[in-house]
C-alpha positions in Angstrom: 8.7 -6.6 26.0 7.2 -5.3 29.5 4.9 -7.5 31.2 1.1 -7.1 29.5 -1.0 -4.5 31.8 -4.2 -6.8 32.8 -6.8 -4.7 31.1 -5.0 -3.4 28.2 -6.0 -4.6 24.5 -3.6 -6.8 22.5 -1.0 -4.8 20.4 -0.5 -6.2 17.2 2.4 -4.9 14.1 0.7 -5.2 10.6 3.0 -5.5 8.0 1.2 -5.1 4.7 1.8 -4.4 0.9 1.9 -5.6 -2.2 3.4 -9.1 -3.3 7.2 -9.2 -3.7 7.9 -6.2 -2.0 9.9 -7.8 1.1 6.9 -8.2 3.8 7.6 -11.7 4.7 11.6 -11.1 5.2 11.0 -8.0 7.4 7.8 -9.5 9.6 10.7 -12.7 10.3 13.6 -10.1 11.0 11.1 -8.3 13.3 9.7 -11.2 15.1 13.2 -12.8 15.7 14.6 -9.4 17.2 11.6 -8.7 19.3 10.7 -12.3 20.5 7.7 -12.6 18.6 5.5 -14.9 16.6 3.7 -14.2 13.0 0.1 -14.8 12.1 -0.1 -14.7 8.5 -2.7 -12.4 6.5 -2.3 -14.2 3.2 -5.6 -15.9 1.9 -3.2 -18.5 0.0 -0.9 -19.6 2.7 -3.7 -21.3 4.4 -4.4 -24.1 1.7 -2.2 -27.4 2.3 0.0 -28.3 -0.5 0.2 -25.2 -2.3 3.4 -24.1 -1.0 5.8 -23.0 -3.8 3.1 -20.5 -5.7 2.1 -19.2 -2.5 5.6 -18.4 -1.5 5.3 -19.7 2.0 7.9 -19.2 4.3 10.2 -22.1 4.7 10.2 -24.8 6.9 13.5 -23.3 8.4 12.2 -20.1 8.9 8.8 -21.5 10.5 11.0 -23.3 13.2 13.5 -20.1 13.8 10.1 -18.3 14.2 6.4 -19.5 15.0 4.1 -18.9 12.3 0.4 -19.2 12.6 -2.7 -19.9 9.6 -0.4 -21.6 7.3 -1.6 -24.8 5.9 -4.8 -24.9 8.1 -7.2 -26.4 5.4 -7.1 -28.3 2.3 -7.6 -26.5 -1.3 -11.0 -27.9 -1.5 -12.1 -26.8 2.1 -13.9 -24.0 3.2 -12.0 -20.8 4.3 -13.2 -17.2 4.1 -12.7 -13.6 6.3 -15.2 -14.8 8.8 -13.2 -18.2 9.5 -10.0 -16.1 9.5 -11.3 -13.6 11.8 -12.3 -16.2 14.2 -8.9 -18.0 14.0 -6.4 -15.5 13.8 -8.3 -13.5 16.9 -8.1 -16.5 19.3 -4.2 -17.0 18.5 -3.9 -13.0 18.7 -5.1 -13.1 22.3 -3.2 -16.3 23.6 0.0 -14.5 22.4 -0.8 -11.5 23.8 -1.6 -13.1 27.5 1.5 -15.2 26.7 3.4 -11.9 26.5 4.4 -12.8 22.8 4.6 -9.7 20.7 2.2 -10.5 17.5 3.1 -9.9 13.8 0.6 -10.0 11.6 2.1 -10.3 7.8 0.3 -10.4 4.6 -1.2 -8.8 1.6 -4.7 -10.0 1.8 -6.4 -6.6 2.8 -9.7 -8.0 3.7 -8.2 -10.2 6.2 -6.5 -7.0 8.1 -9.5 -5.2 7.6 -11.5 -7.5 9.5 -8.9 -8.5 12.3 -8.6 -4.8 13.0 -12.1 -3.6 12.6 -14.9 -6.6 12.9 -17.2 -8.2 10.7 -20.0 -7.3 8.9 -23.3 -9.3 9.9 -23.6 -9.9 6.1 -26.2 -13.2 5.3 -24.6 -16.2 4.6 -24.1 -17.7 1.3 -27.0 -19.2 -0.7 -26.0 -22.1 -2.8 -29.2 -21.6 -5.3 -28.1 -17.7 -6.1 -25.0 -18.6 -6.2 -25.7 -21.6 -8.8 -27.7 -19.0 -10.6 -25.0 -16.5 -11.1 -22.7 -19.0 -12.2 -24.6 -20.3 -15.0 -25.0 -17.0 -16.1 -21.5 -16.5 -16.3 -20.6 -19.9 -17.7 -23.2 -18.8 -20.2 -22.5 -15.1 -21.2 -19.1 -14.7 -19.7 -17.8 -12.4 -16.6 -18.7 -8.7 -18.5 -22.1 -10.0 -18.4 -22.3 -10.2 -14.5 -20.1 -6.8 -14.0 -22.6 -5.2 -16.4 -25.4 -6.3 -13.8 -23.7 -5.1 -10.9 -23.1 -1.9 -12.7 -26.6 -1.4 -13.1 -27.9 -2.5 -10.0 -24.9 -1.3 -7.4 -22.9 0.8 -9.4 -21.1 1.9 -5.7 -19.4 -1.7 -5.6 -18.9 -1.7 -9.4 -16.5 0.7 -8.9 -14.6 -1.0 -6.3 -14.8 -4.2 -7.3 -12.3 -5.1 -10.6 -14.2 -6.4 -13.5 -12.3 -9.8 -13.7 -13.0 -10.3 -10.0 -15.9 -12.8 -10.1 -15.8 -14.2 -6.7 -16.4 -10.5 -5.5 -19.0 -9.5 -8.4 -21.0 -12.7 -7.4 -20.6 -12.1 -3.5 -22.1 -8.3 -4.4 -24.8 -9.5 -6.4 -25.6 -12.2 -3.9 -25.6 -9.6 -1.0 -28.2 -7.7 -3.3 -30.7 -10.2 -3.8 -30.5 -11.7 -0.5 -30.8 -8.1 1.6 -31.8 -6.0 -1.1 -29.0 -3.6 -0.2 -25.7 -2.6 -1.8 -22.8 -4.5 0.3 -20.8 -1.5 -0.1 -23.1 0.6 1.5 -23.5 -1.9 4.5 -19.7 -2.1 4.5 -19.7 1.8 4.7 -22.3 1.7 7.8 -20.4 -0.9 9.6 -17.2 1.1 9.1 -14.9 -1.6 10.4 -14.9 0.4 13.5 -14.6 -2.6 16.1 -11.3 -1.7 17.5 -10.5 -4.9 19.5 -6.5 -4.1 19.4 -3.9 -1.3 19.8 -2.3 -1.5 16.2 0.5 0.3 14.3 0.2 -0.2 10.4 3.7 -0.6 8.7 2.9 -0.7 4.5 5.8 -1.9 2.6 6.4 -0.9 -0.8 9.2 -0.1 -3.6 9.7 2.0 -6.5 7.6 0.6 -9.3 10.5 -0.9 -11.2 12.2 -2.6 -8.6 8.8 -4.2 -7.4 8.3 -5.5 -10.9 11.7 -6.6 -11.0 10.9 -8.7 -7.7 7.9 -10.0 -9.4 9.4 -11.5 -12.3 12.6 -12.8 -10.5 10.2 -14.4 -7.9 8.0 -15.7 -10.9 10.8 -17.7 -12.6 12.2 -18.6 -9.3 8.9 -20.5 -8.7 9.4 -22.3 -11.7 12.4 -23.1 -11.0 11.7 -24.4 -7.5 8.9 -26.8 -9.3 5.7 -25.1 -9.2 4.7 -26.9 -12.8 5.2 -30.3 -10.6 3.6 -29.0 -7.5 0.5 -27.9 -9.8 0.7 -31.3 -11.5 0.5 -33.3 -7.9 -2.4 -31.1 -6.7 -4.5 -32.3 -9.7 -3.2 -35.9 -9.4 -4.7 -35.6 -5.8 -8.2 -34.5 -7.3 -8.3 -30.8 -6.9 -9.7 -29.9 -9.9 -8.8 -26.3 -12.0 -12.6 -25.3 -10.9 -11.5 -24.8 -7.0 -11.1 -21.4 -5.8 -7.6 -22.1 -4.8 -6.5 -23.6 -7.9 -7.8 -20.4 -10.0 -4.9 -18.1 -7.8 -2.2 -16.7 -9.9 0.5 -19.4 -10.9 -1.5 -22.4 -10.5 -4.4 -21.3 -13.0 -1.5 -20.4 -15.4 0.2 -23.7 -15.1 -2.8 -25.7 -15.3 -3.6 -24.1 -18.8 0.0 -25.5 -19.7 -0.4 -28.8 -18.3 -3.4 -29.3 -20.3 -1.7 -28.2 -23.6 -3.4 -24.6 -24.1 -0.4 -22.4 -23.2 3.7 -22.9 -23.9 5.6 -22.8 -20.6 7.2 -19.4 -22.1 4.1 -18.1 -22.4 2.6 -18.9 -19.1 5.9 -17.9 -17.3 5.5 -14.3 -19.1 1.6 -14.2 -18.0 2.5 -15.4 -14.8 4.5 -12.3 -14.5 2.0 -9.6 -15.9 -1.1 -11.0 -13.9 1.0 -10.4 -10.8 1.9 -7.2 -11.4 -1.6 -6.2 -12.4 -2.4 -8.3 -8.9 0.3 -5.8 -6.9 -1.3 -2.8 -8.5 -4.8 -3.9 -7.1 -3.3 -4.2 -3.7 -2.0 -1.0 -4.1 -5.2 0.9 -4.5 -6.4 -1.2 -1.5 -4.0 -0.1 0.9 -3.5 2.9 -0.7 -7.2 4.0 0.7 -6.2 3.2 4.3 -4.8 6.6 5.7 -3.6 4.5 9.0 -0.8 2.7 7.2 2.8 4.3 7.2 4.7 3.3 4.3 8.5 2.5 4.2 10.9 0.8 2.2 11.7 -2.7 3.4 15.2 -1.9 4.4 14.1 1.3 6.2 16.1 1.2 9.8 13.7 3.3 11.1 11.4 0.5 11.3 12.7 -1.5 14.2 12.8 1.9 16.5 8.9 2.7 15.5 7.9 -1.1 16.5 10.2 -0.8 19.7 8.5 2.4 20.8 5.0 1.0 20.2 5.5 -2.3 22.0 7.2 -0.3 25.1 4.2 2.2 25.1 
């Protein structure tokens, strides 16, 4: 890679797409080819002790190519998009100064959006408001909160999945704190604070192939010890109510360990919910007109990256 001009903006190659599509494999191959390093954009791989269920790169892969923002916080620690932005921006800037190509790889669309477009100046969380909303959810269920959001902020309700309690609560919280729709604030902000030059490469497969890979990976996670990993996390004191423990795979295995579901039923539920999650990822990324979509084996990707880094 040629020496960076003194006043140029850092350049990053973003590899995004749905779960199990092959992002990590492609990112590793490109980082090796161009002597670069990988900055993860995965909201689950930041957590320590959660390896199998988050499909973290192996230790061998992390030795072969520098990886960042993996294993940075315990499962009961605080982590959000603002923290991600602060940490990732510092890493990207340092790698750029070291003349290292940067590959941002992951499926968490919000992390990619704040890194490329900046943060919105939203009010911080309110423990009181969140406790109230969570109490209402416990008493009346998620549909009650979602219907409330539909009444008070229909624009946000259209963008948030009815089962996404974290985002429903955040939208209602922001509305109560500011009197404004979080969607309206995001729209006005526009995520236009472009501090990097970037190319966005979207990885996707034909739907049948994607779902087949999801099923294979789910089976592989069970074979690799996802049940034992989840049991260990519970034994370490990380309860099922923690946000990371509510993630795909872990929440399902907790139900199995608590005797609320059989193993076969659990595995099938993991596969079904992961397919639904992949569809939501595709909907999110589908709104981003900057993404150039490719099959993960597309040989033109390497040439595109080479041209981008050269220019």
